[in-house]
C-alpha positions, -999 to 999 in steps of 0.1 A, spaced: 584 356 -159 611 375 -138 642 354 -128 659 357 -98 693 376 -101 724 360 -100 750 372 -75 788 377 -83 797 360 -57 795 323 -72 796 306 -36 765 322 -24 746 320 -58 711 299 -55 711 273 -84 675 262 -95 675 228 -112 646 227 -136 630 194 -142 597 204 -144 591 234 -165 555 242 -150 565 232 -112 596 257 -118 570 285 -132 545 285 -109 564 301 -79 580 329 -103 566 365 -104 547 377 -135 557 405 -151 526 428 -161 521 440 -193 516 478 -197 489 490 -218 489 522 -235 473 536 -204 492 525 -171 466 526 -151 449 495 -172 481 476 -162 474 440 -157 490 404 -145 485 374 -169 480 343 -154 481 311 -163 461 299 -194 439 273 -190 438 241 -203 411 235 -232 398 206 -255 422 200 -280 387 208 -304 377 238 -285 387 267 -314 382 294 -288 410 316 -275 412 319 -239 432 344 -214 433 353 -180 440 387 -164 441 401 -130 438 441 -127 454 459 -104 425 463 -83 429 423 -78 397 414 -100 404 379 -118 389 383 -155 389 353 -178 386 365 -219 375 343 -242 376 347 -278 358 331 -305 367 354 -332 369 326 -356 335 325 -361 331 353 -383 347 334 -412 316 310 -410 292 311 -438 260 313 -416 273 342 -401 260 376 -414 272 407 -401 243 428 -416 216 402 -399 206 409 -363 177 381 -359 196 353 -349 232 369 -342 256 349 -317 258 376 -289 287 384 -266 280 373 -231 294 384 -196 289 371 -162 305 386 -130 301 365 -100 306 382 -65 320 360 -38 289 368 -13 254 355 -7 227 346 17 254 333 41 264 368 47 228 386 55 233 411 80 208 413 110 184 421 86 170 396 66 175 392 26 200 419 22 222 400 0 188 394 -22 179 430 -21 213 448 -28 214 424 -58 186 447 -76 207 478 -66 232 469 -93 209 472 -122 193 502 -107 211 541 -115 248 549 -106 267 581 -105 275 578 -138 243 571 -154 219 588 -131 196 599 -159 179 579 -185 170 542 -183 187 518 -160 213 488 -171 184 463 -174 163 484 -201 196 493 -215 203 458 -227 168 448 -238 160 477 -259 196 468 -278 182 426 -283 198 414 -255 188 401 -222 201 404 -182 197 384 -152 210 375 -117 212 348 -90 218 345 -52 229 314 -34 245 308 -3 278 320 -10 280 339 -45 257 365 -62 259 360 -101 253 385 -125 248 380 -161 238 393 -194 242 389 -231 237 415 -258 249 422 -300 287 429 -299 284 459 -313 272 472 -280 293 454 -260 317 482 -245 292 507 -239 274 476 -219 298 465 -200 307 505 -188 271 507 -179 270 473 -158 309 477 -144 294 514 -128 268 496 -110 297 479 -90 318 510 -90 294 539 -76 260 524 -76 232 551 -63 216 534 -32 193 561 -22 159 557 -1 137 569 -31 154 542 -52 150 515 -22 116 524 -18 104 521 -54 118 487 -55 107 477 -23 72 481 -35 81 462 -70 95 430 -54 70 435 -25 87 408 -7 126 401 -8 132 370 -28 143 335 -19 172 321 -35 162 313 -70 157 276 -65 128 255 -76 106 243 -40 121 212 -34 155 230 -31 141 255 -7 127 226 12 157 208 15 178 241 25 153 248 51 161 213 67 198 212 62 210 249 63 205 262 101 234 285 86 217 296 56 185 317 62 162 305 35 130 320 50 110 342 33 103 373 55 82 404 58 103 440 58 74 462 67 88 473 100 121 481 84 127 517 85 138 529 45 166 551 63 176 521 83 178 499 52 197 520 34 225 524 54 224 488 57 227 484 24 256 507 15 274 489 47 268 452 28 282 469 -5 314 485 11 320 455 29 314 428 6 315 443 -29 348 447 -38 374 437 -69 395 410 -51 357 391 -43 350 392 -82 356 372 -108 344 380 -142 340 359 -173 333 373 -207 333 358 -245 327 378 -278 337 372 -313 363 401 -306 398 397 -301 416 389 -269 436 422 -272 401 442 -272 386 424 -246 414 434 -226 408 469 -231 375 464 -226 377 451 -192 405 466 -179 388 503 -190 356 492 -174 366 476 -143 399 491 -131 378 514 -110 357 486 -88 370 495 -53 390 474 -34 388 472 6 409 441 8 391 426 38 393 388 41 362 364 33 338 353 61 347 321 75 315 303 77 331 272 93 338 269 131 372 259 141 365 225 147 360 194 121 330 184 101 330 154 124 324 168 157 292 168 173 283 207 169 289 205 134 272 174 123 240 188 143 243 218 125 244 205 89 229 169 94 202 178 123 218 144 138 191 124 133 173 110 105 144 117 97 111 119 73 95 151 60 63 144 43 53 173 20 23 180 -7 38 194 -39 19 195 -74 46 181 -90 45 142 -90 51 116 -62 87 111 -57 108 101 -25 142 116 -21 173 107 3 200 136 10 232 135 26 258 161 30 294 156 32 326 178 39 344 192 10 374 172 6 406 191 -1 409 197 -40 380 179 -43 377 192 -84 406 167 -91 397 132 -77 359 139 -75 352 110 -55 316 126 -46 307 124 -87 323 91 -84 301 74 -61 270 96 -79 281 80 -111 276 46 -93 243 50 -79 227 66 -110 240 41 -132 212 24 -152 224 -4 -169 227 -42 -155 227 -53 -119 222 -11 -106 195 3 -87 175 15 -114 172 -21 -133 162 -37 -99 133 -12 -90 123 -18 -127 117 -55 -127 106 -54 -91 83 -28 -85 71 -19 -121 38 -9 -105 53 23 -87 84 29 -107 79 55 -137 83 36 -170 87 65 -199 104 68 -227 140 73 -214 137 76 -175 124 41 -164 132 50 -127 148 85 -121 179 73 -98 195 106 -103 220 123 -78 220 162 -68 253 177 -62 259 214 -46 290 228 -32 298 254 -6 328 263 9 312 240 41 300 209 27 286 186 -8 252 175 -7 245 144 -25 210 136 -30 194 103 -45 158 106 -59 136 79 -76 104 88 -91 70 69 -80 41 59 -106 22 42 -82 -9 63 -62 -9 42 -33 28 40 -30 27 7 -14 62 1 -19 77 28 -4 95 8 27 106 -15 1 122 12 -26 142 25 7 155 -9 17 168 -15 -18 183 19 -17 204 14 13 213 -22 6 227 -8 -30 247 17 -8 261 -10 15 272 -29 -19 293 1 -23 308 3 8 322 -34 1 358 -32 -7 360 -48 -43 389 -43 -69 361 -37 -97 361 -5 -85 394 6 -97 379 -9 -132 346 16 -130 369 41 -118 389 40 -148 358 39 -173 346 71 -155 382 88 -161 378 78 -200 343 88 -204 350 121 -186 381 125 -206 368 119 -242 336 139 -237 354 168 -233 381 161 -255 352 166 -282 331 185 -263 301 201 -282 301 240 -283 279 254 -253 254 276 -248 277 310 -242 258 330 -214 258 294 -199 297 288 -204 306 323 -189 281 318 -158 294 283 -150 330 296 -154 330 327 -133 315 310 -105 339 284 -107 370 308 -109 361 312 -68 374 275 -64 400 270 -89 433 281 -97 433 294 -133 449 265 -149 416 242 -141 392 269 -148 376 251 -178 388 215 -169 374 217 -130 345 204 -139 347 183 -167 382 161 -159 394 137 -130 422 129 -118 437 96 -133 452 82 -103 425 60 -84 420 70 -50 402 47 -26 410 63 5 392 97 -5 361 76 -20 360 57 12 357 89 32 327 101 15 311 69 17 315 68 50 286 101 56 268 82 33 249 62 63 210 57 76 215 79 105 222 110 90 200 105 58 172 130 56 144 109 35 116 133 17 83 120 8 68 140 -20 31 138 -29 10 149 -58 -21 143 -38 -26 138 2 -27 101 12 -13 84 40 20 71 42 30 36 44 54 35 70 59 24 104 65 62 118 57 85 144 51 122 134 66 146 154 63 181 141 35 194 114 48 230 102 28 252 74 56 275 56 52 305 37 42 289 6 14 272 25 25 236 22 23 213 51 56 198 62 50 169 82 84 158 101 85 121 109 117 103 130 131 73 116 123 43 140 154 30 157 146 -3 139 144 12 105 178 26 109 196 -9 125 183 -27 98 197 -1 70 229 -3 83 232 -41 85 213 -48 53 232 -72 28 232 -62 -10 205 -82 -24 218 -108 -50 203 -86 -79 229 -61 -79 264 -61 -85 287 -29 -95 285 -19 -134 307 -40 -156 337 -29 -181 319 -5 -205 329 -21 -240 317 11 -255 341 26 -242 362 39 -272 404 39 -279 406 49 -316 403 82 -325 421 83 -358 404 101 -389 402 85 -421 424 98 -450 398 105 -481 415 118 -513 379 131 -524 357 147 -497 323 145 -508 300 174 -503 265 159 -505 253 120 -504 259 94 -528 236 60 -533 263 31 -529 237 3 -529 200 -3 -544 182 -33 -545 143 -40 -542 141 -41 -500 170 -13 -492 190 15 -506 221 30 -491 234 63 -490 274 75 -479 284 113 -471 323 117 -465 336 134 -433 333 171 -433 341 180 -397 370 158 -393 358 145 -357 361 106 -352 321 99 -349 297 87 -373 259 92 -380 237 57 -390 200 66 -398 177 46 -408 141 46 -420 119 13 -421 88 19 -445 61 -7 -436 23 -10 -446 9 -22 -411 7 14 -397 -15 25 -425 -37 -7 -421 -59 5 -392 -57 30 -363 -52 -5 -342 -18 -10 -361 -10 27 -359 -9 21 -319 9 -11 -323 35 8 -345 39 32 -315 37 8 -288 65 -13 -309 90 12 -306 83 21 -270 85 -17 -261 118 -17 -283 128 12 -262 122 -2 -230 145 -36 -240 174 -21 -256 177 5 -220 197 -17 -199 217 -33 -229 224 -1 -245 228 22 -213 268 19 -215 266 34 -249 247 60 -233 273 65 -210 303 68 -234 285 94 -253 264 75 -279 231 88 -290 206 63 -304 163 74 -311 138 49 -321 104 63 -328 75 66 -354 69 89 -385 42 88 -410 59 60 -427 68 37 -403 96 35 -379 130 58 -377 160 46 -360 192 70 -355 226 60 -341 259 80 -336 287 83 -318 326 72 -323 328 53 -353 350 23 -338 321 9 -316 293 25 -337 291 -12 -354 288 -27 -320 256 -7 -313 241 -12 -345 243 -51 -346 227 -49 -309 200 -30 -322 194 -53 -353 196 -85 -333 170 -73 -303 145 -65 -336 150 -98 -349 144 -113 -315 120 -90 -305 89 -119 -304 107 -140 -281 114 -110 -261 83 -88 -254 61 -98 -225 26 -93 -216 39 -71 -182 58 -48 -208 26 -45 -233 4 -34 -204 28 -13 -191 30 6 -228 -6 3 -230 -7 22 -200 12 51 -206 -2 56 -240 -37 55 -223 -21 82 -195 -32 117 -200 8 124 -211 1 108 -246 -28 108 -275 -56 124 -249 -30 151 -241 -29 156 -278 -63 163 -286 -74 178 -254 -47 206 -271 -69 224 -292 -40 240 -313 -30 196 -319 -65 190 -327 -71 212 -353 -37 202 -373 -48 166 -367 -81 169 -383 -64 189 -407 -42 160 -419 -71 136 -415 -86 156 -441 -58 159 -465 -39 126 -466 -53 95 -483 -47 75 -450 -44 91 -416 -55 85 -380 -64 110 -356 -51 109 -319 -91 100 -311 -92 71 -335 -56 60 -318 -69 62 -283 -102 47 -292 -85 14 -305 -59 15 -276 -87 9 -255 -95 -25 -270 -58 -37 -281 -48 -70 -266 -12 -88 -261 -19 -118 -284 -27 -89 -312 7 -73 -303 26 -104 -302 13 -112 -341 23 -74 -353 56 -81 -342 61 -111 -358 50 -95 -390 67 -66 -388 99 -75 -409 78 -96 -433 72 -66 -459 101 -34 -452 117 -12 -475 145 0 -457 164 35 -465 197 42 -448 220 72 -446 258 67 -432 279 98 -427 312 107 -410 345 91 -404 342 60 -419 352 49 -457 322 40 -482 333 6 -485 336 -3 -444 300 15 -442 288 -9 -472 298 -38 -454 285 -27 -419 252 -20 -430 248 -49 -451 255 -69 -420 231 -53 -402 201 -57 -431 212 -97 -433 203 -102 -399 169 -83 -398 163 -102 -434 133 -84 -441 107 -92 -470 101 -64 -498 73 -38 -499 48 -42 -519 39 -12 -543 4 -7 -527 21 7 -497 34 37 -516 -3 47 -529 -12 50 -492 9 80 -489 -9 100 -509 -27 136 -508 -66 145 -515 -72 173 -538 -95 197 -517 -127 207 -544 -126 241 -558 -144 266 -534 -144 265 -498 -148 234 -474 -159 241 -439 -152 214 -410 -167 228 -378 -158 208 -342 -164 210 -309 -136 217 -288 -126 184 -269 -113 200 -236 -144 207 -217 -129 229 -196 -114 252 -222 -127 281 -239 -105 286 -265 -117 288 -301 -95 284 -330 -95 284 -365 -71 275 -393 -77 284 -430 -56 262 -454 -52 271 -492 -38 245 -511 -18 252 -543 -1 227 -562 22 198 -565 59 207 -550 84 220 -574 114 240 -564 102 271 -580 66 268 -566 84 264 -531 106 291 -529 77 316 -546 53 306 -519 83 305 -493 90 345 -503 53 351 -503 49 338 -467 83 356 -458 62 388 -465 27 380 -456 43 373 -420 55 406 -418 21 424 -428 1 398 -411 15 411 -374 17 448 -388 -22 446 -393 -29 425 -366 -17 456 -341 -33 475 -359 -65 458 -354 -84 455 -317 -71 428 -300 -98 402 -304 -77 375 -312 -38 363 -313 -22 347 -347 -8 315 -339 11 308 -372 14 316 -409 29 285 -422 42 274 -457 31 236 -459 41 206 -478 22 177 -470 36 143 -487 46 168 -522 16 188 -521 20 226 -514 -3 246 -495 0 275 -468 -21 284 -438 -33 308 -413 -42 302 -380 -60 323 -355 -74 321 -317 -93 336 -290 -119 331 -264 -134 366 -277 -158 363 -306 -171 337 -328 -150 314 -351 -171 329 -382 -158 362 -369 -120 349 -372 -125 334 -407 -143 368 -419 -113 386 -407 -85 362 -421 -102 366 -457 -101 404 -447 -66 403 -442 -62 385 -474 -77 411 -493 -56 435 -479 -27 414 -488 -37 417 -523 -35 454 -520 0 450 -507 14 432 -537 -3 455 -558 13 480 -548 47 462 -542 78 475 -560 112 455 -573 130 471 -548 107 468 -522 105 428 -533 145 426 -533 142 434 -496 121 405 -491 144 384 -508 178 394 -492 161 385 -457 142 353 -471 182 342 -486 199 351 -451 172 330 -437 182 307 -459 214 303 -446 209 298 -412 186 265 -422 210 252 -448 247 263 -438 249 264 -399 278 240 -399 265 220 -370 275 183 -374 239 169 -364 222 194 -386 241 189 -417 231 152 -415 196 159 -404 192 179 -438 209 151 -457 182 127 -440 152 143 -447 161 147 -485 164 108 -480 133 100 -463 111 125 -484 126 107 -518 133 144 -530 174 137 -531 178 176 -536 210 178 -517 221 212 -529 185 227 -520 202 260 -507 220 268 -543 191 260 -562 165 279 -541 190 310 -536 190 308 -577 153 305 -579 145 332 -552 169 357 -572 149 350 -600 116 358 -591 97 392 -603 67 409 -584 46 398 -615 50 362 -602 37 365 -570 8 386 -578 1 359 -607 4 331 -576 -18 348 -552 -45 357 -576 -48 324 -593 -48 302 -556 -65 327 -530 -91 350 -551 -89 334 -583 -108 301 -601 -82 283 -588 -91 290 -549 -91 255 -529 -96 265 -492 -100 242 -463 -118 258 -431 -112 242 -398 -129 256 -368 -125 244 -333 -150 258 -312 -144 265 -272 -168 253 -243 -191 286 -229 -187 291 -193 -220 274 -190 -207 244 -200 -178 245 -178 -198 250 -148 -215 217 -154 -184 200 -162 -166 211 -129 -196 195 -109 -188 162 -125 -151 167 -124 -149 152 -86 -156 119 -100 -136 110 -130 -142 80 -153 -125 67 -186 -139 87 -213 -148 78 -250 -138 105 -268 -152 112 -306 -148 141 -331 -186 163 -322 -193 180 -354 -212 216 -352 -237 224 -380 -234 259 -394 -265 277 -407 -245 305 -415 -222 291 -442 -227 301 -483 -244 277 -505 -224 259 -524 -197 253 -499 -188 218 -488 -195 215 -453 -177 184 -437 -196 166 -412 -174 130 -415 -144 135 -429 -142 98 -446 -177 103 -465 -161 144 -476 -127 119 -487 -149 92 -507 -154 111 -541 -123 137 -541 -94 130 -566 -66 119 -552 -27 134 -564 -2 111 -577 24 100 -553 53 121 -561 92 111 -554 107 141 -567 107 177 -569 105 197 -606 
């Protein structure tokens, strides 16, 4: 910083008293640091505030042409074990985003110029007039490129391998320095684009824009009458006016030093021109409250738009409000949105779920999607409330609207509790930012370069993540004053056209460019008057103080850090595993597996197990919503052995979360109701669950395969059939008996001492107080041994409208051992590459879906799956066998040095799989060893050792024995697609759908060889097969 010179005349010397260093520095001139080349001199701006756990380095520079750049160095990642400089398959790419402060608001008289010009940047430039364009240049080097345009900004971004970053930046920058905007390029691009593109947003955003943005020209328009020469002049005029350095912000992230990034950016972008013209002013010199602006932005009158969409049924209410000064500091609009979308007790969501369960979506994690949507520009902020409907009749539409405005009126009341809520909001944002997870680099730089237009350098990172700690009720009330019935835009979205259940008069019908009909309806005056004065319902109250907000973030001190879990407790009902905190975060993970015999007993019980989890999630939803808001996660779902419960979050409050879940399990029989049961049943019967699974031929074939291979397994068809006949009384008996027989496995990993972990888990287990598991339960988890030779199972595709046929050939090998596992893993690495080379050389009659190593309850095998609608399944089966004969020749000719290359590739893949140093992934790997009963926590080290020990002869012997030799155990499953004649008949019946009873439809095959095993009933086929003994560990 340059300090002001002191005069010799002491009487006239200006004295600066420094009481705050940062405030003192704000008004000072900043010396430029000169680089090796004077033309690349830059000004250094204030470094952004970042999270204490953010290991990236930041620097903000302003080039001499006034382009501002944020440099982000994550060079520390080079030291991570999983980063291999020679491996480009999953390399972390460099990312760059450049945002120009111009968008659709700045279109000229020719509509769509802003959208068209963005394509010119990716075309040719004077420097790169020959060869490939920028997009092709990036894609050929394993990267991608994209651009988006909105009201006031156009954002270009790309990602690429770091070794190509500098040439990519130079190529990119030339599109802004001297792009070739010529008639021939425009003519070619017009043919490619056909019509100039809309702002890239979804249908609902386009609709809202058309309703509210009269200053924004969001309508699609044909340019067939615009002359190319005129368009060329307009584009060059547009570029000269708006595409200038002082309107550009750039963010770049790479595993390179800040100095290197600075050199790259300055050298590439210093020649971007600057005309020093001020930005457009979209806001007339009148206030937002005047009738002129209010009419532009809110249409003055409240109205309803009734729109037909193929996206489900929703009701949306949207308001616009002015952008307050320093809106990113206090965020009053976000505070209001946060309360409206709250889903805990006393919330709008809670009321709608309980009062109108038939018309509100009751899916697992949402229940009622009361989500606010905010979009900002220099004129206004949009706040949108969405309620997802579930009833086709929509008979409660008026009641839903009444409830929404009733809740909004509650927010407008003066309540001292709002200050407590604000402080909770502040604390949650503060520690979410403090312990923020690593964000995708492309998404990160895009958000940053867009925000750099609004925020000072110090706030580039924090502006979207933090709020001021000072509660400002005046700013909040100002925002609330704009959330009123008379300026609300209500949109009713319907998947199928139905009459509205509202007493309204249609005022206009309009068919837009997308050929979707919009019906505009004026809201009756009596509705508006009612909504203005409606009192808050007694069910409503503001969010309570959040008891899950943590305050203790201290880290445990441990003399001995455990790399792998150790067992700290074991008895006939449970086992507890513990692992230290390896990442020095104040968080902890607790995972539980409840192994139960109930799910093995019948398809009905398997369905009840799924319903048990769904209903428990719904019962816990409001109780644990404050925990979710406070950054905790919990998951409750079924697996093949019973139920999994996972929780994680800040250690201080995690025991409270665990004990709450345990108490709900104990009180479950008293809490579950018939209406809750019926809601879960409807959801499971709906096309989104069981039927959706077996209607997909890929899911169906895998389901049938597991049904054949497992001693006890119920297909989705079995469970769908059983679900139709279940009743509440049966479910009640299931719930009461769930804790009678259990074996509970637990892993605790994170910032907690082993003794404390033991005490917490034991308290939880004592609350549940389960009975011991019978030994016979484990025996149900065994696998059938396929008989020698070939077993065929051919089925009809259950989806009558689907022509796809699919074949899976599964080859069973032997009981799992670590050595055999890596041997097959290496074989699949080679097979995967050769399979795709072989497929490319074949006529394209089918596609390869997968080529996988499979371990099913301790039994190893592998499978190849292909699909098509162009040939028979028997031909597909023959093609798989032909490939395996070809692969046998590949192995015969394989040399040790060739094998070494594949071994190196597999080891690199294992590095990515086992040593990625992401907390959740490390916990999940340890948890997988526990739930499978293998307990090989150092699997990576063992597998690498075993891989290095493999020789070519080992692969040859294994393949010869299990695929082409006497030990061949092949299971070939065919799902045959429907022909066009069958589909035509089905189309005639589709107008009158009815609840169907689905079954597996077997097909006889006269082409099968004598001696093959033909499966026309799975249970009959399995009846006389040998069952492998249950295995708990790899050998």
